[in-house]
N, C-alpha and C positions, 0 to 999 in steps of 0.2 A: 214796196220796193220798186225802183225804177228799172224798167226793162228797155234797153236801148237797142233798137234794130229789129228787123223782121224775124230773124232766127231765134233770139232770146224769147220774143213774144210767142213764137210758134211752139217752142219747147214747153214754156210755162203753160200754155193752153192745153197741150197734149197730155200734160200730167196733172190736170185738174185745177189749175189756177183760174180765178175769175179776174180777168184783165179789164180794169175799168178806172179811168177812161183808156180807150185804145185810140191813139192818134195817128194821123197820116197827113202828109203834105200833098199827096196825090192819090185819091181814092181809086181811080181807075187803074193806075200803075200798080198799086198794092194788090188789088184783086187779081190782076194778071199775074203778078209774082206768086200769089197764093195758088193759082191754077197750075203753075208749073212746079212749085216747090212744097206746097202743102194743100193738095186738093181736098183733103179731109176737113180743112178749116176755111174754105172759101166763103161760106156763109157768115162765119164770124168776122173775117176781115172785111166783108162787104158792109158790115154794120159799124165800121170804124168812123170816127169823127174826123172829117177833113178840116184842117186848119191852115192858115197862112204860115209861111216859113218863119216870120217874125214871132208869131204866137207859139209855134213849135219850139223855137229856141227859148222863149220866155218860160215855158213850162218844163222843158227837158233839160235846158242848160246849154245846149249846143245843137248843131245840125247832125244829121246822120245820113250816110249814103243811101240807105233804103227809104228814108223819110218816114220811118215807122218807130213808134215808141209806145209804151204802155206802163201802167202801174198795177201792182198786185200785192195782196197781203202775203207776208212771209209765212210759209207753211210750217206746221209743227208735226213732222213725220217721226214715227217711232223707229228706233234701231232694232227691229225685229224681223229682218228680212232673210234670215238663215243663209247668210253669205258673209264673207270676210269684210271687216270694216278697215278702211285705210286711215292710218294715223300719220299726219304730217307733223314732224317734229320741228317746230319753230320755222316755218317757211318764210322766206323773205321776198320773193318775187311774186307780186300779185297776179301777173299774167300766168305764170307757171301754176300758181295755186288754182286758178280757175280752170286751167287746162286739165289738171289732175282730176278735178270734179267731173269734167266732161268725159274723161277716160273711164272713171269709176262708174259713171252712169251708163256708159256704153257697154261695159262688161258686167253690168248688173251687180255691182258690189253692194254690201250691206249699208254703206254710208261713208262719210268722210268726217273725221275729227281732226282738230289741230291744236297744238300747243303754241305758246308765244303770244305776242301782242297784236298780231294782224287779225283784224275782224274777218272771219270766213265769209261774211255777207257784205264785205266792202264792195262798192259799185264796180271797181276794176276787176275784182275776183268774179263777180257776177257776169261781167262782160266776157271774161275769159272762159267761163263755163258755157257760154251761149244759152244761158237761161236754164241749164240742167241742174241747178240747185233745187228745182222743183221736182226732180225725178227721184231723189233719194235724200235721206236725212243728212244735213250738214250742220255742224256745231263745233264749239270749242270743247275740248276735253276738260272735264272737271277733276279728273283723277287718272292716274296711270295704273290703278289697281283693278285690272280686268279679270273677270272670272275665267276667261278663255286664254288660250296660248297667245302670247305677244311675240310675234316673229319679226325681228328687226333685220333690215337689209343694209349690208355694209360690205365694202370691197374686201375687207379682211375676214369675212365670215366663212363658214363652211359652205361647200357647194349646195345649192338648192336642188334637192331631189325629192321625188315622191309627191304624194298629194298634200295639199294644204287644207286643213280642216275648215269646214264652212263657218265654224264659230270663231275662227282666228281673227286677231287684230294684226295688221301688217303695217309696220312702222318704217317710215322713210325719213332720213335726215334732211336738214336744210341744204340749200344749194352750195353754200360756202363752207359751213362748218361740220356738216354731216350729223350723225346722231349725237344727242346729248348724253352725258354720263348717266343721268337719271333713267333714260330709256334703255341704255345699255344694261344697266343694273337690273332693270325690271324684266328684260327680255328673257323668254324661256329658250329661244334659239336666236342666233345671229347667223344669217345666211348671205351668200353672195350670188349675184347673177353672172352668167357666163359673159366674159368680156375679153377681147383680144389683148394680148400683151402690148404694153406701151400706151394703151388708151387709159386715161386716168379715171374717167367717170362717165356716167350717162346723165342726160338731162333728167330732172326730177320727174317730169311727166312720162318720159320713156321708161324710167325705172318702175313707176307705178303700173304702167301698161304691161310691162313684161311680167311683173309679179302677179298681177291679176290674170293675165293670159295663162300663166303656168297653172293657176288654180282652176281655170275654166277647162283647160285641156285635160288635166289629170282627173278632174271631177267627171268629165264626159266619158273617160275611158274606164 
């Protein structure tokens, strides 16, 4: 998998990826950036291969503001983290898709699944996650028949109250069309997030963040 930029490489390294080759157009600048933004990885960045801009573009496909890129094998992580899994129901915006993975990783979710035809490992999705695909399992859903509760989020649902089980699957609809009928029919509960009157919806990433934060807060209490 291509990792474009300092931060995707940083996150992949922190979660166990072997990034090889690791490329930079300016080794000294990259090491200085590591000292301020990833001091735990300075020695790794110091071993990066410095290449000319032309060679960087040839291998990566384009330039990058940080002048850093790398390549790593796609991990095969199990969905066994004892935390809710996020299900994205036919997401359409690749940047939003990646951002939800970043949020899910930050809140220590059990993983991210998706339905639909968008590849969850598409390069644009990977850029949106800042490399945090390597922090938790990310895959296409092969079935909607989950052993655990499927809790779907929709503006017409019942108020979200009380704890969310660690074993739950939390479903969020696409940016334009919302939840599919299949997910609605499979859901054990349909809930809504608090929202001011006259506001029609939240961004997908915001909804996922709010849902997972509700789980975290109630779990801690």
